[in-house]
RODREN-263169 format. One record per residue (C-alpha): residue in three letters; chain; residue number from 1; x, y, z. Coordinates in Angstrom, 1 decimal. Each point is the difference from the previous one (the first is absolute). Example, Ala and Ser with C-alpha at 12.3 -4.5 7.8 and 13.67 -1.06 7.14 Angstrom:
<atom><resn>ALA</resn><chain>A</chain><resi>1</resi><c1>12.3</c1><c2>-4.5</c2><c3>7.8</c3></atom>
<atom><resn>SER</resn><chain>A</chain><resi>2</resi><c1>1.4</c1><c2>3.4</c2><c3>-0.7</c3></atom>
***
This chain:
<atom><resn>MET</resn><chain>A</chain><resi>1</resi><c1>-128.3</c1><c2>147.5</c2><c3>18.5</c3></atom>
<atom><resn>PRO</resn><chain>A</chain><resi>2</resi><c1>2.9</c1><c2>2.6</c2><c3>0.0</c3></atom>
<atom><resn>LYS</resn><chain>A</chain><resi>3</resi><c1>0.5</c1><c2>-0.6</c2><c3>3.8</c3></atom>
<atom><resn>LYS</resn><chain>A</chain><resi>4</resi><c1>0.5</c1><c2>-3.7</c2><c3>-0.7</c3></atom>
<atom><resn>MET</resn><chain>A</chain><resi>5</resi><c1>2.5</c1><c2>0.8</c2><c3>-2.7</c3></atom>
<atom><resn>VAL</resn><chain>A</chain><resi>6</resi><c1>1.8</c1><c2>2.4</c2><c3>2.3</c3></atom>
<atom><resn>PHE</resn><chain>A</chain><resi>7</resi><c1>0.1</c1><c2>-2.5</c2><c3>2.8</c3></atom>
<atom><resn>LEU</resn><chain>A</chain><resi>8</resi><c1>1.3</c1><c2>-2.8</c2><c3>-2.4</c3></atom>
<atom><resn>THR</resn><chain>A</chain><resi>9</resi><c1>2.7</c1><c2>2.5</c2><c3>-1.3</c3></atom>
<atom><resn>VAL</resn><chain>A</chain><resi>10</resi><c1>1.2</c1><c2>1.0</c2><c3>3.5</c3></atom>
<atom><resn>SER</resn><chain>A</chain><resi>11</resi><c1>0.0</c1><c2>-3.7</c2><c3>1.2</c3></atom>
<atom><resn>PHE</resn><chain>A</chain><resi>12</resi><c1>2.2</c1><c2>-1.0</c2><c3>-3.0</c3></atom>
<atom><resn>LEU</resn><chain>A</chain><resi>13</resi><c1>2.4</c1><c2>2.8</c2><c3>0.6</c3></atom>
<atom><resn>LEU</resn><chain>A</chain><resi>14</resi><c1>0.3</c1><c2>-0.9</c2><c3>3.6</c3></atom>
<atom><resn>ILE</resn><chain>A</chain><resi>15</resi><c1>0.6</c1><c2>-3.6</c2><c3>-0.8</c3></atom>
<atom><resn>LEU</resn><chain>A</chain><resi>16</resi><c1>2.8</c1><c2>1.1</c2><c3>-2.4</c3></atom>
<atom><resn>LEU</resn><chain>A</chain><resi>17</resi><c1>1.5</c1><c2>2.3</c2><c3>2.6</c3></atom>
<atom><resn>VAL</resn><chain>A</chain><resi>18</resi><c1>0.0</c1><c2>-2.8</c2><c3>2.6</c3></atom>
<atom><resn>ALA</resn><chain>A</chain><resi>19</resi><c1>1.5</c1><c2>-2.4</c2><c3>-2.3</c3></atom>
<atom><resn>GLY</resn><chain>A</chain><resi>20</resi><c1>2.7</c1><c2>2.5</c2><c3>-1.2</c3></atom>
<atom><resn>CYS</resn><chain>A</chain><resi>21</resi><c1>1.0</c1><c2>0.6</c2><c3>3.7</c3></atom>
<atom><resn>SER</resn><chain>A</chain><resi>22</resi><c1>0.9</c1><c2>-3.6</c2><c3>0.6</c3></atom>
<atom><resn>SER</resn><chain>A</chain><resi>23</resi><c1>3.4</c1><c2>-0.4</c2><c3>-1.7</c3></atom>
<atom><resn>LEU</resn><chain>A</chain><resi>24</resi><c1>3.5</c1><c2>-0.8</c2><c3>1.0</c3></atom>
<atom><resn>ARG</resn><chain>A</chain><resi>25</resi><c1>3.0</c1><c2>2.3</c2><c3>-0.3</c3></atom>
<atom><resn>TYR</resn><chain>A</chain><resi>26</resi><c1>1.5</c1><c2>-2.4</c2><c3>-2.4</c3></atom>
<atom><resn>ASN</resn><chain>A</chain><resi>27</resi><c1>-1.5</c1><c2>-3.1</c2><c3>-1.5</c3></atom>
<atom><resn>MET</resn><chain>A</chain><resi>28</resi><c1>1.3</c1><c2>-2.2</c2><c3>-2.9</c3></atom>
<atom><resn>THR</resn><chain>A</chain><resi>29</resi><c1>-1.4</c1><c2>-3.2</c2><c3>-1.3</c3></atom>
<atom><resn>ALA</resn><chain>A</chain><resi>30</resi><c1>1.8</c1><c2>-2.0</c2><c3>-2.7</c3></atom>
<atom><resn>PRO</resn><chain>A</chain><resi>31</resi><c1>-2.0</c1><c2>-1.1</c2><c3>-3.1</c3></atom>
<atom><resn>GLU</resn><chain>A</chain><resi>32</resi><c1>0.7</c1><c2>-3.6</c2><c3>1.1</c3></atom>
<atom><resn>ALA</resn><chain>A</chain><resi>33</resi><c1>-2.0</c1><c2>0.5</c2><c3>3.2</c3></atom>
<atom><resn>LYS</resn><chain>A</chain><resi>34</resi><c1>-3.3</c1><c2>-0.7</c2><c3>-1.8</c3></atom>
<atom><resn>ASP</resn><chain>A</chain><resi>35</resi><c1>1.1</c1><c2>-3.7</c2><c3>-0.2</c3></atom>
<atom><resn>PHE</resn><chain>A</chain><resi>36</resi><c1>1.4</c1><c2>-0.2</c2><c3>3.4</c3></atom>
<atom><resn>HIS</resn><chain>A</chain><resi>37</resi><c1>-2.3</c1><c2>-1.1</c2><c3>2.8</c3></atom>
<atom><resn>PRO</resn><chain>A</chain><resi>38</resi><c1>2.0</c1><c2>-1.2</c2><c3>3.0</c3></atom>
<atom><resn>LYS</resn><chain>A</chain><resi>39</resi><c1>-1.8</c1><c2>-2.1</c2><c3>2.7</c3></atom>
<atom><resn>ARG</resn><chain>A</chain><resi>40</resi><c1>3.0</c1><c2>-0.1</c2><c3>2.4</c3></atom>
<atom><resn>ILE</resn><chain>A</chain><resi>41</resi><c1>2.1</c1><c2>3.0</c2><c3>0.8</c3></atom>
<atom><resn>GLY</resn><chain>A</chain><resi>42</resi><c1>3.3</c1><c2>0.3</c2><c3>2.1</c3></atom>
<atom><resn>VAL</resn><chain>A</chain><resi>43</resi><c1>1.1</c1><c2>3.3</c2><c3>1.6</c3></atom>
<atom><resn>LEU</resn><chain>A</chain><resi>44</resi><c1>3.8</c1><c2>0.3</c2><c3>0.0</c3></atom>
<atom><resn>PRO</resn><chain>A</chain><resi>45</resi><c1>1.7</c1><c2>1.5</c2><c3>3.0</c3></atom>
<atom><resn>VAL</resn><chain>A</chain><resi>46</resi><c1>-0.8</c1><c2>3.7</c2><c3>-0.1</c3></atom>
<atom><resn>GLY</resn><chain>A</chain><resi>47</resi><c1>2.7</c1><c2>2.5</c2><c3>-0.4</c3></atom>
<atom><resn>VAL</resn><chain>A</chain><resi>48</resi><c1>-0.5</c1><c2>2.5</c2><c3>2.8</c3></atom>
<atom><resn>GLY</resn><chain>A</chain><resi>49</resi><c1>3.0</c1><c2>2.4</c2><c3>-0.8</c3></atom>
<atom><resn>SER</resn><chain>A</chain><resi>50</resi><c1>0.4</c1><c2>2.4</c2><c3>3.0</c3></atom>
<atom><resn>PHE</resn><chain>A</chain><resi>51</resi><c1>-3.2</c1><c2>-1.1</c2><c3>1.7</c3></atom>
<atom><resn>ALA</resn><chain>A</chain><resi>52</resi><c1>1.6</c1><c2>-2.9</c2><c3>2.0</c3></atom>
<atom><resn>GLU</resn><chain>A</chain><resi>53</resi><c1>-3.0</c1><c2>0.1</c2><c3>2.6</c3></atom>
<atom><resn>ALA</resn><chain>A</chain><resi>54</resi><c1>-2.2</c1><c2>-1.3</c2><c3>-2.8</c3></atom>
<atom><resn>GLN</resn><chain>A</chain><resi>55</resi><c1>2.1</c1><c2>-3.1</c2><c3>-0.6</c3></atom>
<atom><resn>GLY</resn><chain>A</chain><resi>56</resi><c1>-2.2</c1><c2>-3.1</c2><c3>0.1</c3></atom>
<atom><resn>VAL</resn><chain>A</chain><resi>57</resi><c1>-3.1</c1><c2>2.1</c2><c3>0.9</c3></atom>
<atom><resn>ILE</resn><chain>A</chain><resi>58</resi><c1>-0.6</c1><c2>1.3</c2><c3>-3.6</c3></atom>
<atom><resn>ASP</resn><chain>A</chain><resi>59</resi><c1>0.4</c1><c2>-3.5</c2><c3>-1.3</c3></atom>
<atom><resn>ARG</resn><chain>A</chain><resi>60</resi><c1>-2.8</c1><c2>-1.3</c2><c3>2.1</c3></atom>
<atom><resn>ALA</resn><chain>A</chain><resi>61</resi><c1>-2.1</c1><c2>3.0</c2><c3>-0.8</c3></atom>
<atom><resn>VAL</resn><chain>A</chain><resi>62</resi><c1>0.3</c1><c2>-0.6</c2><c3>-3.7</c3></atom>
<atom><resn>VAL</resn><chain>A</chain><resi>63</resi><c1>-0.8</c1><c2>-3.7</c2><c3>0.2</c3></atom>
<atom><resn>ALA</resn><chain>A</chain><resi>64</resi><c1>-2.9</c1><c2>0.7</c2><c3>2.4</c3></atom>
<atom><resn>ALA</resn><chain>A</chain><resi>65</resi><c1>-1.4</c1><c2>2.6</c2><c3>-2.4</c3></atom>
<atom><resn>LEU</resn><chain>A</chain><resi>66</resi><c1>0.2</c1><c2>-2.3</c2><c3>-3.0</c3></atom>
<atom><resn>ALA</resn><chain>A</chain><resi>67</resi><c1>-1.5</c1><c2>-3.0</c2><c3>2.0</c3></atom>
<atom><resn>ASP</resn><chain>A</chain><resi>68</resi><c1>-3.0</c1><c2>2.2</c2><c3>1.0</c3></atom>
<atom><resn>LYS</resn><chain>A</chain><resi>69</resi><c1>-0.6</c1><c2>0.7</c2><c3>-3.8</c3></atom>
<atom><resn>LYS</resn><chain>A</chain><resi>70</resi><c1>-0.7</c1><c2>-3.8</c2><c3>-0.4</c3></atom>
<atom><resn>TRP</resn><chain>A</chain><resi>71</resi><c1>1.1</c1><c2>0.2</c2><c3>-3.6</c3></atom>
<atom><resn>PHE</resn><chain>A</chain><resi>72</resi><c1>2.8</c1><c2>-2.6</c2><c3>0.3</c3></atom>
<atom><resn>SER</resn><chain>A</chain><resi>73</resi><c1>-0.2</c1><c2>-3.5</c2><c3>1.3</c3></atom>
<atom><resn>ARG</resn><chain>A</chain><resi>74</resi><c1>3.4</c1><c2>0.4</c2><c3>1.7</c3></atom>
<atom><resn>VAL</resn><chain>A</chain><resi>75</resi><c1>1.7</c1><c2>3.1</c2><c3>1.2</c3></atom>
<atom><resn>VAL</resn><chain>A</chain><resi>76</resi><c1>3.4</c1><c2>-0.6</c2><c3>1.7</c3></atom>
<atom><resn>SER</resn><chain>A</chain><resi>77</resi><c1>2.9</c1><c2>2.1</c2><c3>1.3</c3></atom>
<atom><resn>ILE</resn><chain>A</chain><resi>78</resi><c1>3.1</c1><c2>-1.6</c2><c3>-1.5</c3></atom>
<atom><resn>ASP</resn><chain>A</chain><resi>79</resi><c1>1.9</c1><c2>1.5</c2><c3>3.0</c3></atom>
<atom><resn>ALA</resn><chain>A</chain><resi>80</resi><c1>-2.3</c1><c2>-2.0</c2><c3>2.4</c3></atom>
<atom><resn>LEU</resn><chain>A</chain><resi>81</resi><c1>0.6</c1><c2>-3.2</c2><c3>-2.1</c3></atom>
<atom><resn>ILE</resn><chain>A</chain><resi>82</resi><c1>3.8</c1><c2>0.6</c2><c3>0.3</c3></atom>
<atom><resn>LYS</resn><chain>A</chain><resi>83</resi><c1>-0.2</c1><c2>0.4</c2><c3>3.7</c3></atom>
<atom><resn>GLN</resn><chain>A</chain><resi>84</resi><c1>-2.0</c1><c2>-3.3</c2><c3>0.7</c3></atom>
<atom><resn>PRO</resn><chain>A</chain><resi>85</resi><c1>2.0</c1><c2>-2.5</c2><c3>1.8</c3></atom>
<atom><resn>GLY</resn><chain>A</chain><resi>86</resi><c1>1.3</c1><c2>-2.8</c2><c3>-2.3</c3></atom>
<atom><resn>THR</resn><chain>A</chain><resi>87</resi><c1>-0.4</c1><c2>2.2</c2><c3>-3.1</c3></atom>
<atom><resn>HIS</resn><chain>A</chain><resi>88</resi><c1>2.6</c1><c2>-0.8</c2><c3>-2.6</c3></atom>
<atom><resn>THR</resn><chain>A</chain><resi>89</resi><c1>2.7</c1><c2>2.8</c2><c3>-0.3</c3></atom>
<atom><resn>GLU</resn><chain>A</chain><resi>90</resi><c1>-0.4</c1><c2>-0.3</c2><c3>-3.8</c3></atom>
<atom><resn>LEU</resn><chain>A</chain><resi>91</resi><c1>-3.1</c1><c2>2.4</c2><c3>0.0</c3></atom>
<atom><resn>GLN</resn><chain>A</chain><resi>92</resi><c1>1.9</c1><c2>2.6</c2><c3>2.1</c3></atom>
<atom><resn>GLU</resn><chain>A</chain><resi>93</resi><c1>3.0</c1><c2>-0.2</c2><c3>-2.5</c3></atom>
<atom><resn>VAL</resn><chain>A</chain><resi>94</resi><c1>-2.2</c1><c2>0.3</c2><c3>-3.0</c3></atom>
<atom><resn>VAL</resn><chain>A</chain><resi>95</resi><c1>-2.1</c1><c2>2.9</c2><c3>1.3</c3></atom>
<atom><resn>THR</resn><chain>A</chain><resi>96</resi><c1>3.2</c1><c2>1.9</c2><c3>1.2</c3></atom>
<atom><resn>ALA</resn><chain>A</chain><resi>97</resi><c1>1.6</c1><c2>-0.4</c2><c3>-3.5</c3></atom>
<atom><resn>TYR</resn><chain>A</chain><resi>98</resi><c1>-3.4</c1><c2>0.9</c2><c3>-1.7</c3></atom>
<atom><resn>LEU</resn><chain>A</chain><resi>99</resi><c1>-0.3</c1><c2>3.3</c2><c3>2.1</c3></atom>
<atom><resn>ASN</resn><chain>A</chain><resi>100</resi><c1>3.6</c1><c2>0.9</c2><c3>-0.5</c3></atom>
<atom><resn>LYS</resn><chain>A</chain><resi>101</resi><c1>-0.4</c1><c2>-0.1</c2><c3>-3.8</c3></atom>
<atom><resn>GLN</resn><chain>A</chain><resi>102</resi><c1>-3.3</c1><c2>2.0</c2><c3>0.4</c3></atom>
<atom><resn>GLU</resn><chain>A</chain><resi>103</resi><c1>1.7</c1><c2>2.7</c2><c3>2.1</c3></atom>
<atom><resn>LYS</resn><chain>A</chain><resi>104</resi><c1>3.4</c1><c2>0.3</c2><c3>-1.8</c3></atom>
<atom><resn>LEU</resn><chain>A</chain><resi>105</resi><c1>-1.0</c1><c2>-0.8</c2><c3>-3.7</c3></atom>
<atom><resn>ASN</resn><chain>A</chain><resi>106</resi><c1>-3.7</c1><c2>0.6</c2><c3>0.0</c3></atom>
<atom><resn>TYR</resn><chain>A</chain><resi>107</resi><c1>-0.2</c1><c2>-3.5</c2><c3>-1.5</c3></atom>
<atom><resn>SER</resn><chain>A</chain><resi>108</resi><c1>-2.6</c1><c2>-2.7</c2><c3>0.8</c3></atom>
<atom><resn>ASP</resn><chain>A</chain><resi>109</resi><c1>1.9</c1><c2>-3.2</c2><c3>-0.6</c3></atom>
<atom><resn>PRO</resn><chain>A</chain><resi>110</resi><c1>-2.4</c1><c2>-2.5</c2><c3>-1.5</c3></atom>
<atom><resn>VAL</resn><chain>A</chain><resi>111</resi><c1>2.0</c1><c2>-3.1</c2><c3>1.2</c3></atom>
<atom><resn>LEU</resn><chain>A</chain><resi>112</resi><c1>0.1</c1><c2>1.4</c2><c3>3.7</c3></atom>
<atom><resn>SER</resn><chain>A</chain><resi>113</resi><c1>-3.7</c1><c2>1.1</c2><c3>0.0</c3></atom>
<atom><resn>ARG</resn><chain>A</chain><resi>114</resi><c1>-1.0</c1><c2>-3.5</c2><c3>-1.3</c3></atom>
<atom><resn>LYS</resn><chain>A</chain><resi>115</resi><c1>2.0</c1><c2>-1.7</c2><c3>2.8</c3></atom>
<atom><resn>ILE</resn><chain>A</chain><resi>116</resi><c1>-1.7</c1><c2>2.4</c2><c3>2.6</c3></atom>
<atom><resn>GLY</resn><chain>A</chain><resi>117</resi><c1>-3.4</c1><c2>-0.9</c2><c3>-1.5</c3></atom>
<atom><resn>GLN</resn><chain>A</chain><resi>118</resi><c1>0.7</c1><c2>-3.8</c2><c3>0.1</c3></atom>
<atom><resn>LEU</resn><chain>A</chain><resi>119</resi><c1>1.4</c1><c2>0.0</c2><c3>3.6</c3></atom>
<atom><resn>SER</resn><chain>A</chain><resi>120</resi><c1>-2.7</c1><c2>2.3</c2><c3>1.4</c3></atom>
<atom><resn>GLN</resn><chain>A</chain><resi>121</resi><c1>-2.9</c1><c2>-1.4</c2><c3>-2.3</c3></atom>
<atom><resn>VAL</resn><chain>A</chain><resi>122</resi><c1>-1.1</c1><c2>3.4</c2><c3>-1.3</c3></atom>
<atom><resn>ASP</resn><chain>A</chain><resi>123</resi><c1>-0.8</c1><c2>1.3</c2><c3>-3.4</c3></atom>
<atom><resn>ALA</resn><chain>A</chain><resi>124</resi><c1>0.9</c1><c2>3.6</c2><c3>0.5</c3></atom>
<atom><resn>LEU</resn><chain>A</chain><resi>125</resi><c1>2.6</c1><c2>1.9</c2><c3>2.1</c3></atom>
<atom><resn>LEU</resn><chain>A</chain><resi>126</resi><c1>-0.6</c1><c2>3.4</c2><c3>1.5</c3></atom>
<atom><resn>ILE</resn><chain>A</chain><resi>127</resi><c1>3.1</c1><c2>2.2</c2><c3>0.6</c3></atom>
<atom><resn>VAL</resn><chain>A</chain><resi>128</resi><c1>-1.0</c1><c2>2.8</c2><c3>2.4</c3></atom>
<atom><resn>SER</resn><chain>A</chain><resi>129</resi><c1>2.0</c1><c2>3.0</c2><c3>1.0</c3></atom>
<atom><resn>LEU</resn><chain>A</chain><resi>130</resi><c1>-0.8</c1><c2>2.4</c2><c3>2.8</c3></atom>
<atom><resn>ASP</resn><chain>A</chain><resi>131</resi><c1>0.2</c1><c2>3.6</c2><c3>-0.9</c3></atom>
<atom><resn>TYR</resn><chain>A</chain><resi>132</resi><c1>-1.5</c1><c2>1.6</c2><c3>3.1</c3></atom>
<atom><resn>TRP</resn><chain>A</chain><resi>133</resi><c1>-0.8</c1><c2>-1.3</c2><c3>3.6</c3></atom>
<atom><resn>ASN</resn><chain>A</chain><resi>134</resi><c1>-0.4</c1><c2>2.9</c2><c3>2.3</c3></atom>
<atom><resn>TYR</resn><chain>A</chain><resi>135</resi><c1>-2.1</c1><c2>2.6</c2><c3>1.9</c3></atom>
<atom><resn>LEU</resn><chain>A</chain><resi>136</resi><c1>0.0</c1><c2>3.6</c2><c3>-1.0</c3></atom>
<atom><resn>LYS</resn><chain>A</chain><resi>137</resi><c1>-1.6</c1><c2>3.2</c2><c3>1.0</c3></atom>
<atom><resn>ASP</resn><chain>A</chain><resi>138</resi><c1>-1.3</c1><c2>2.6</c2><c3>-2.5</c3></atom>
<atom><resn>ALA</resn><chain>A</chain><resi>139</resi><c1>-1.2</c1><c2>3.1</c2><c3>1.8</c3></atom>
<atom><resn>ASP</resn><chain>A</chain><resi>140</resi><c1>-2.6</c1><c2>-1.2</c2><c3>2.3</c3></atom>
<atom><resn>THR</resn><chain>A</chain><resi>141</resi><c1>-0.5</c1><c2>-3.4</c2><c3>-1.6</c3></atom>
<atom><resn>LYS</resn><chain>A</chain><resi>142</resi><c1>1.9</c1><c2>-3.2</c2><c3>0.9</c3></atom>
<atom><resn>ILE</resn><chain>A</chain><resi>143</resi><c1>0.5</c1><c2>-2.5</c2><c3>-2.8</c3></atom>
<atom><resn>ALA</resn><chain>A</chain><resi>144</resi><c1>0.9</c1><c2>-3.6</c2><c3>-0.1</c3></atom>
<atom><resn>LYS</resn><chain>A</chain><resi>145</resi><c1>1.7</c1><c2>-0.6</c2><c3>-3.2</c3></atom>
<atom><resn>VAL</resn><chain>A</chain><resi>146</resi><c1>0.9</c1><c2>-3.2</c2><c3>-1.9</c3></atom>
<atom><resn>GLY</resn><chain>A</chain><resi>147</resi><c1>1.4</c1><c2>-0.4</c2><c3>-3.5</c3></atom>
<atom><resn>LEU</resn><chain>A</chain><resi>148</resi><c1>0.5</c1><c2>-3.1</c2><c3>-2.0</c3></atom>
<atom><resn>GLY</resn><chain>A</chain><resi>149</resi><c1>1.4</c1><c2>-1.1</c2><c3>-3.2</c3></atom>
<atom><resn>ILE</resn><chain>A</chain><resi>150</resi><c1>-1.2</c1><c2>-3.4</c2><c3>-1.3</c3></atom>
<atom><resn>ARG</resn><chain>A</chain><resi>151</resi><c1>1.1</c1><c2>-2.1</c2><c3>-2.9</c3></atom>
<atom><resn>MET</resn><chain>A</chain><resi>152</resi><c1>-1.7</c1><c2>-3.3</c2><c3>-1.1</c3></atom>
<atom><resn>THR</resn><chain>A</chain><resi>153</resi><c1>1.9</c1><c2>-2.4</c2><c3>-2.1</c3></atom>
<atom><resn>ASN</resn><chain>A</chain><resi>154</resi><c1>-1.0</c1><c2>-3.3</c2><c3>-1.5</c3></atom>
<atom><resn>ALA</resn><chain>A</chain><resi>155</resi><c1>1.9</c1><c2>-2.6</c2><c3>1.9</c3></atom>
<atom><resn>GLU</resn><chain>A</chain><resi>156</resi><c1>0.3</c1><c2>-2.3</c2><c3>-2.9</c3></atom>
<atom><resn>THR</resn><chain>A</chain><resi>157</resi><c1>1.4</c1><c2>2.5</c2><c3>-2.5</c3></atom>
<atom><resn>GLY</resn><chain>A</chain><resi>158</resi><c1>1.4</c1><c2>2.7</c2><c3>2.3</c3></atom>
<atom><resn>GLN</resn><chain>A</chain><resi>159</resi><c1>-1.8</c1><c2>2.6</c2><c3>-2.1</c3></atom>
<atom><resn>LEU</resn><chain>A</chain><resi>160</resi><c1>-1.3</c1><c2>3.2</c2><c3>1.6</c3></atom>
<atom><resn>VAL</resn><chain>A</chain><resi>161</resi><c1>-3.7</c1><c2>0.0</c2><c3>-0.3</c3></atom>
<atom><resn>TRP</resn><chain>A</chain><resi>162</resi><c1>-1.1</c1><c2>2.9</c2><c3>2.2</c3></atom>
<atom><resn>GLU</resn><chain>A</chain><resi>163</resi><c1>1.7</c1><c2>2.8</c2><c3>1.9</c3></atom>
<atom><resn>ALA</resn><chain>A</chain><resi>164</resi><c1>-1.5</c1><c2>2.8</c2><c3>2.2</c3></atom>
<atom><resn>ARG</resn><chain>A</chain><resi>165</resi><c1>1.0</c1><c2>2.7</c2><c3>2.6</c3></atom>
<atom><resn>HIS</resn><chain>A</chain><resi>166</resi><c1>-2.3</c1><c2>1.8</c2><c3>2.3</c3></atom>
<atom><resn>ILE</resn><chain>A</chain><resi>167</resi><c1>-0.2</c1><c2>1.8</c2><c3>3.3</c3></atom>
<atom><resn>ARG</resn><chain>A</chain><resi>168</resi><c1>-2.7</c1><c2>0.1</c2><c3>2.6</c3></atom>
<atom><resn>GLU</resn><chain>A</chain><resi>169</resi><c1>-0.3</c1><c2>2.7</c2><c3>2.5</c3></atom>
<atom><resn>ASP</resn><chain>A</chain><resi>170</resi><c1>-2.4</c1><c2>-0.5</c2><c3>2.8</c3></atom>
<atom><resn>ARG</resn><chain>A</chain><resi>171</resi><c1>-0.7</c1><c2>3.3</c2><c3>1.9</c3></atom>
<atom><resn>PHE</resn><chain>A</chain><resi>172</resi><c1>-0.9</c1><c2>-0.1</c2><c3>3.6</c3></atom>
<atom><resn>LEU</resn><chain>A</chain><resi>173</resi><c1>-0.5</c1><c2>2.3</c2><c3>3.0</c3></atom>
<atom><resn>VAL</resn><chain>A</chain><resi>174</resi><c1>0.1</c1><c2>-2.2</c2><c3>3.1</c3></atom>
<atom><resn>ILE</resn><chain>A</chain><resi>175</resi><c1>0.0</c1><c2>-3.6</c2><c3>-0.7</c3></atom>
<atom><resn>LYS</resn><chain>A</chain><resi>176</resi><c1>3.1</c1><c2>-1.0</c2><c3>-1.8</c3></atom>
<atom><resn>PRO</resn><chain>A</chain><resi>177</resi><c1>-0.5</c1><c2>-2.7</c2><c3>-2.6</c3></atom>
<atom><resn>GLU</resn><chain>A</chain><resi>178</resi><c1>2.5</c1><c2>-2.9</c2><c3>-0.2</c3></atom>
<atom><resn>LEU</resn><chain>A</chain><resi>179</resi><c1>2.2</c1><c2>0.2</c2><c3>-2.9</c3></atom>
<atom><resn>THR</resn><chain>A</chain><resi>180</resi><c1>-0.6</c1><c2>-3.8</c2><c3>-0.6</c3></atom>
<atom><resn>GLU</resn><chain>A</chain><resi>181</resi><c1>-3.7</c1><c2>0.9</c2><c3>-0.5</c3></atom>
<atom><resn>VAL</resn><chain>A</chain><resi>182</resi><c1>0.8</c1><c2>2.8</c2><c3>-2.3</c3></atom>
<atom><resn>ALA</resn><chain>A</chain><resi>183</resi><c1>2.3</c1><c2>-2.3</c2><c3>-2.0</c3></atom>
<atom><resn>GLN</resn><chain>A</chain><resi>184</resi><c1>-2.8</c1><c2>-2.7</c2><c3>-0.2</c3></atom>
<atom><resn>ASN</resn><chain>A</chain><resi>185</resi><c1>-2.5</c1><c2>2.4</c2><c3>-1.4</c3></atom>
<atom><resn>LEU</resn><chain>A</chain><resi>186</resi><c1>2.6</c1><c2>1.3</c2><c3>-2.4</c3></atom>
<atom><resn>VAL</resn><chain>A</chain><resi>187</resi><c1>0.8</c1><c2>-3.5</c2><c3>-1.3</c3></atom>
<atom><resn>LYS</resn><chain>A</chain><resi>188</resi><c1>-3.8</c1><c2>-0.6</c2><c3>-0.3</c3></atom>
<atom><resn>GLU</resn><chain>A</chain><resi>189</resi><c1>-0.3</c1><c2>3.2</c2><c3>-2.1</c3></atom>
<atom><resn>MET</resn><chain>A</chain><resi>190</resi><c1>2.9</c1><c2>-0.8</c2><c3>-2.2</c3></atom>
<atom><resn>ALA</resn><chain>A</chain><resi>191</resi><c1>-1.1</c1><c2>-3.7</c2><c3>-0.4</c3></atom>
<atom><resn>GLY</resn><chain>A</chain><resi>192</resi><c1>-3.2</c1><c2>1.3</c2><c3>-1.8</c3></atom>
<atom><resn>PHE</resn><chain>A</chain><resi>193</resi><c1>2.4</c1><c2>0.7</c2><c3>-3.0</c3></atom>
<atom><resn>MET</resn><chain>A</chain><resi>194</resi><c1>1.8</c1><c2>-3.3</c2><c3>0.2</c3></atom>
<atom><resn>PRO</resn><chain>A</chain><resi>195</resi><c1>-0.4</c1><c2>-2.6</c2><c3>-2.7</c3></atom>
<atom><resn>ARG</resn><chain>A</chain><resi>196</resi><c1>-2.1</c1><c2>-3.0</c2><c3>1.2</c3></atom>
***
């Protein structure tokens, strides 16, 4: 009987240890998130900062990772919608105005977010920023490093529902992983904390 008790205790502690290891560097969920269950999600053009080589690539990686989760009936890149032939320029103007207010004032304009939601037919908007997109060398280990910041807002109200920041470092010796794959795995990991 004591062996069974020791086994159960050790198993319980291991489960707690593993569960405790899977967290994000920063994760904030608004109280309103409990009542917010988006079915359609739009990824706004990703801010790549000084990582110009990631322009467009990271957008597709985020959309692909969320589509793979199959949690949403529609996952769309707003940037891809804007670039489609025959697309109304109104969406581009509204997205640009919205992102400018986000960047300069840290303000999610409810009128603009609602308009983006209507024009792109989504319930939630993801504002993604790229913090890291590079290869490094640490002693004898090579590292593929991607870091992201993601904000989810309710498209109807413009209200911030969820925000997270995290970094993924994939170590390798010979076969260099594509940063796109590292980014997709990072988004999938972060999505586990996303309201749905």
